[in-house]
VOMI-597686 format. One record per residue: x, y, z of N, C-alpha, C in turn. Coordinates in steps of 0.1 Angstrom, whole numbers, plus 5000, padded with zeros to 4 digits. Layout:
VOMI-597686
XYZXYZXYZ ...
***
This chain:
VOMI-597686
774641974252774242114255772742114258 772442214267771042234271770742384270 769442404271768942544271767742554280 767742664288766642694297765542774290 764342724290763242784284762142824294 761442934291760442974301759042914298 758442874308757042834306756042954308 754842924305753843034306753643094320 754043014330753843054344755043134349 756043154340757243224344758443144349 758243014351759242924356760142884344 761442854347762342804337762542654338 762742584327762942444327764042414317 764742304318765842274310765342184298 765842214286765542144274766842104267 766841974262768041934255767741924240 768342014232768042024218768441894211 767741874200768041764191769441784185 770141674183771541684178771641694163 770741624156770741614141769441654135 769441724124768241754117767641634110 766341644107765741544098766341564084 766641444078767241444064766141484054 766241594048765241644038766041704027 765841644015766541684003765641743993 766141843985765241903974764841803964 763841833957763341743947762441813937 762041733927761241793916759741823920 758941853911757541893913756741773919 755741813926754841713932753741673922 753241553922752341513912750941473917 750841413929749541373933748641483939 749241583944748541703949749141833944 748341933943748842063940749042133953 750342173956750642223970751342353969 750742453975751342593976751642623991 752842673993753242734006753042884005 752142934014752043084015753243134022 754043214015755343254020755343394027 756243404037756343524044757343624037 757343744041758343844036759343874046 760543904042761643944051761844094051 761744144063761844294065763344334063 763544454060764844514060765144574074 766044514081766144554095766844684097 767544734087768244854088767444984083 766244954078765445074073764945154084 764945284082764345374092762845394090 762045304096760645304093759845314106 758545344105757645344116756645234114 755945194125755045084124753845104114 753445224112752345254103752845314090 754145314087754645364074754745244064 755145284052755345174041756345074046 756144954042757044844045758344854038 759444824045760744814039761144664039 761244614027761444464024762844444020 763444334025764744284021764444194009 764544243997764044173985764944053982 766244063984767143953980766843833989 766643854002766443744011764943694009 764043784007762643734004762643643992 763243683981763243593969764043473971 765143473979765843353982765043253989 764143293998763243204005762343133995 761843203985760943153975761643043967 762943073963763742973956763942843965 764042863978764142753987762842663986 761742723986760442643985760342573971 760642653961760542583947761542473946 762742483953763742373951763142243957 762142243966761642123971760342083964 760042153953758842113945757542173948 757542263958756342333963756042453954 754742483952754442613947754442723957 754542843953754542963962753243033960 752543053971751343143972751843273977 751843373968752543503970751543613974 752043703982751243823986749843783992 749843674000748743634008748843694022 747943644031747943694044749243654052 749943544048751243514054752243624051 752143684040753043794036752643924043 751743924053751244034060750444134052 749744084043748744174036747744224046 747644354047746744414056747244414071 748444374073749144374086750544414085 750744524077752144574075752544594061 751944514052752344524038751144584030 751244704025750244774018750244724003 749244783995749144733982750344773973 750944883976752144923968753244813971 753444783983754444683986754044543981 752844503981752344383976752544373961 752244483954752344483939753844463936 754744523943756144503940756544363943 756044303954756344173957755844073946 754644103941754144013930755044023918 755344143914756244163902757544083903 758144103915759544043917759443893918 758443843925758343703927757843633914 756943693907756543633894757743623884 758543723884759743723875760643613880 760843603893761743503898761143363895 759843343896759243213892759543173878 759343273869759643243855761143203853 762043273859763443233858763743103864 763043063875763442943883762542823878 761542853870760642743867759642703878 759442793887758542763899757142803897 756242723903754842753903754442863912 753642953908753243073917751843113915 751143143926749843203926749943323934 749243433930749343563937747943613942 748043673954746743723960746243853953 744943853950744243963944743244013955 743344133959742444183969741944323966 741644403977741144543975741844633985 743044593990743644674001744144803997 744044843984744444983981743345083984 742145033988741045113992741245164006 741145294009741345354022740145414028 739145444019737845504025737145404034 736545454045735945364054734745294048 734045344038732845284033732845304018 733645224011733645223996732345173990 732145213978730945153971731345023965 730344953960730544823954731344843941 731044953934731744983922733245003925 733545073936734945093939735644963943 734844873950735444743953735744663941 734844663931735044593918736344643911 736444783911737544843904738844813911 738844803924740044773931740544623928 739544533928739844393925740344393910 739744463901740144463887741644513886 741944613893743344663892744344553896 744044493907745044393912745044263903 743844223898743744113889744544133876 744444253871745244293859746744283861 747144323873748644313875749044173876 748344093883748743953885748743883871 747743903863747643843850748843893841 749144023842750244073834751544013838 751643973850752843903855752943753852 751843703846751843563843751643463854 751043513865750743423877749343393878 749043283884747643243887747143343898 745843383896745243483906744543403917 744643453929743843403940743043523945 741743513942740743613946740543603961 741243693969741243693983739943753989 739543704000738443774007738743914010 737744004008738044144009737344204021 738144274029737544344040736544454035 736944524025736044624019734744574014 734744454008733544394003732644354015 733344294025732544254037731944374044 732544494044732044604050730944674042 730944654028730044724019728844644015 729044514012727944424007726844414018 725644414013724544404023723744274021 723944204009723144084006724043983999 723743853998724443763990724543803976 723543873971723543913957724744003954 725144083964726244173962727544093959 727743983966728843893964728743823950 727543773947727443713934727743813923 727343933924727544033914729044063913 729744093924731144123923732044013918 731843893924732643773919732243733905 731043743901730643713888731243803878 731343933881731944033873733444003871 734143963881735543933880735843803873 735043703875735243573869735043583854 734043663850733743673835734943733828 735643823834736743893827738143833830 738243733839739443663842739943593830 741243613826741843553815742043403817 742343363829742643223832741843183845 741643063847740943023860741643073872 740843113882741443163894741143073906 741743103917741443033930740643133938 739443083943738643163952739043133966 739143233975739743223988738643263998 738343174007737343204018738243194031 738543314036739343324048738343354060 738243264069737243284080737643394090 736643434098736943534108737943504119 738243364120739243334130740643384125 740843404112742043454107741943614106 740743664103740543804102739143844106 738943894118737643924123736844014114 737444094106736744184097736044114086 736243984085735643904074734343824079 733943864091732743794096731543824087 730743714084729643734076729943734061 731143684057731443684043730543594035 730343634023729343574013727943614017 727843714026726543774028725643704039 726343614047725543534057726443504068 725943524081726743474093726643324094 725543264090725343124090726243064080 727142974084728142914075727542824064 726442764067725742674057725242764046 724642874050724142974039725343034032 726343064039727543124032728143024022 728242894026728742794017727942784004 726542794006725742793994725942903984 726243023990726543133981727843113973 728843073980730143043974729942933963 729242833966729042723956728242773944 727342873946726542933935727543013926 728543083932729443153924730243053915 730642943921731442843914730542783903 729342743906728442673896728142763884 728142893886727842983875729043003866 730242973871731543003863732542883865 732142763863733042653867734342653858 734342703846735542703838736442803842 736042903850736943013854737442993869 737142883875737542853888738442733889 739742753891740742653893740442573906 740042643916739842583929739342683939 738942623951738442703962739342673974 739942783980740742763992739842794004 739842694013738942704025739842724038 739742834045740442854057739442884068 738742784073737842794083738242714096 739242634095739642544106738542454111 737742404101736642314103736742204093 737342094096737641984087736341924081 735341904090734041854085733341944075 733442074077732842164067733642164054 734942154055735742154043735442024034 735341914041735041784034733641794028 732641844035731341854029731341944017 732042054017732142154006732842093994 733942023996734741963985733941863978 733041793985732241693978731141753969 730941883971729841953963730442033952 731742033951732442113940732242043927 732042113916731942053902733241983899 733141883890734341813885735341913880 736541893883737641973877737942093886 737142123896737442233905738042183918 739242223921739942173932739442233945 739642163956739542213970740942223975 741342343979742642373985742442394000 743042304008742842324022743742444027 743142524035743842624042743742604057 743442474061743142444075744442394081 745042484089746342464096746242374108 745042324111744742234122744642094118 744042074106743641934102744241894088 745241964084745741944070746241794066 746841714076747241584071746041494067 744941494075743841414071743141464059 743041594057742341654045743141634032 744441644033745241624021745341474018 745341384028745341244025744041204019 742941254024741641234018740941104022 739841074016739140954019738640894005 737740794006737340723994736440813985 736140933989735341023980736141143976 737441153979738241263974739241313984 739941423981740941473989741141623986 741841693995742141833993743541853988 743741953980745042003976745442093988 746442173987746942253998747342393994 746942494002747542624001747642674016 748742654022748842664036750042754041 749742844051750742924057751742834065 751342724071752242644079753242574070 753042564057753942504048755142594045 755142724050756242804050757342744058 757242724071758242654079758342504077 757242444072757342294071757642254056 757942354048758042324033758842194029 760042174033760742054029760141924034 759741934047759141814053757741784046 756941884043755641864037755841814023 756841864015757141804002757541664003 758341624012758741484013757541394017 756641444025755441374028754541354016 754341454008753541443996754141343986 755441333986756141243977755741093980 755441073993754940943997753640903989 752841003988751540983980751840973965 752841053960753241053946753640913942 754340843950754940723947754140603951 752940623955752040513960751640423949 751740463937751440363926750040353921 749140433926747740433922747340573917 746340583909745940713903745640813913 744840773923744440863933745440873945 746440793945747540793955746940783970 745940693971745440673985745640523990 746540453984746640313989747340324003 747240214010747640214024749140254026 750040214018751440244019751740384018 751140444007751440584004750840674015 749640644019748940734029749640714043 750040594046750740574059752040644059 752840644049754040724049753840864049 752840914043752541054043752141094057 751241024063750741054077751841044087 752740944085753840934095754741054095 754941114084755741234083754941364088 753741374084753041504086752241514099 751741394103750941404116751641464128 752941434130753641494141753841644140 753641704129753741844127752541924132 751441854135750241934138750342004151 751041944161751142014174751842154172 752942154164753542284161752642374154 751942324144751042414136749942474145 749342394153748242444162748842544172 750042524176750742624185750842754177 751442754165751642874158750342954155 749342874152748042934148747042944160 747442934172746542954183746043094183 744943114190744243244190745143344198 745243474193744543524181745343474169 744643404160745243324149745943414139 745443544137746043624127747543664130 748043634142749443664146750343544144 749843444136750743324134751943364126 751843474118753043514110754243534119 754143584131755243604140756043474143 755343364145756043244147756643184135 756043214123756543164111757943234108 757943364110759243444107760243404118 759843384130760843344140761443214136 760743114131761342984127762143004115 761843094106762743114095764043174099 764043254109765343304115766143194121 765443114129766243004136766742904125 766042884114766442794104767542844095 767842974096768943034088768543094075 767243104073766743164061766843324061 767043374072767343524073768143544086 768843664086769843694096769243764108 767943784109767443864120765943824122 765443864134764043844137763343974138 763244034127762544164125761444154115 760244214118759144204108758644334104 758044344093757444474089756344504098 756244634101755144674111755544644125 756744594128757144564142756344444147 755844354138755044244143755744134150 757144144151757844044159757444054174 756844164178756444174192755044114195 754344054185752944014186752843884194 753843804196753843684204754743694216 754343624227755143624239756443544238 757343564247758543484248758243334250 757343304259757043154261756443094248 755643174241755043124228756143094218 757143184217758143164207759143054211 759443044224760342934227759742804227 758442794229757742664227757742634212 757542734203757642704189759042644185 760042704191761442654189761542504193 761042474205761142344211760442244202 759242274197758442184189759142164175 759642274169760242264156761542184157 762342214168763542134170763241994172 762241954179761841814181761541744168 761041824158760741764145761941754136 763041814140764241814132764141914120 763442024122763242124111764442214108 765342224118766442324117767642254110 768042304098769242244092770442244100 770642344109771742364118771142374132 770942264139770342274153771142364162 772442364161773242444170773042594168 772942634155772642774152771242814158 770242724156768942754161768942774176 769742684183769842694198770542824201 771542864195772342984198771443114196 770643114185769743224182768643234193 768143114197767143124207767643174220 768943134223769543194235769843344234 770143384222770243534220768943604223 767843544219766543614221766243604236 766543494243766243484257767043584265 768343604261769143704268768543844267 767943874255767344014254766244024264 765543914268764443924278765043904292 766343894294766943874307767043734312 766843644303767043504307768443454306 769143424317770543374316770543224315 771643174309771743034308772742974318 
***
């Protein structure tokens, strides 16, 4: 069987789908790296909603996808930007997502970390006190649910803070009261333009120094730092400056294989949106490091097996996260539909329209080539259904 796919110039070409999926089986927890997949939410396609109204979530299917990730030994990073925080999912929806997912994690024995932000603020210019209070409200909820907190970069703080000292004050205040160590999250402007100049400096070297100052002042309260700048060299330089015991979590969806594999001076753990569609394959790759037989899991055999599995996925990841990067969620949900994790390609806020048909069909082609679809025929049929909606006949 073949399928006709559109190129960016409007021409159609013939593609022959893969006949068999990659053999990927569930397994226990990963040991050599701490790995979180930032998970998407599944919209309720039958809800009568508007693009700017409250999100309608299909809770059963959303939670089933988290169980899928846990079954492969991955942790779930909940209510992060992959779950459309600030792009369709408001704080009320995120709070319910955190409650439900944390309860599911307890029942399933899954690892979970949840995003803590300030997105309940609606005033255009909140005060620093209001930003602190918003963070506190969300931190309290996550802690009450028994999940690890991820202190997300805040648009409100970026708009309100005027100096690095404002960041030091806000983060210091939160870390002093945190019951358990948290993950600090630096999301770069490539993911969210509203976060330009975060940490009080447009210069990234200066911004890095402010972040490290926060960590150095409270090392026992920082589990790790998640870096999402799409700059491998900068991430490596930063992780080498972290205090002992503080993890570096890569959020770099362009260079993750080399960063997780590491070098003779260390490695990155992972908290990645691309591990939503790559979850089973990513887990299998990390198991090659787990079984390498050395404490740091960087011997040639383990690393070679890891890279052999994960390196070929980078082309798909770079495609999904191409500019404007913040719309990568559309491709992630599209692939979840093709893989059979949900019955429709509908997103909260109508975000399924954020990527073009050629972009989506190229994502299908790359994912199919990797063997990511448990049922390749179903993925092909669903892609043909989408093409038919756009007037493409087979």
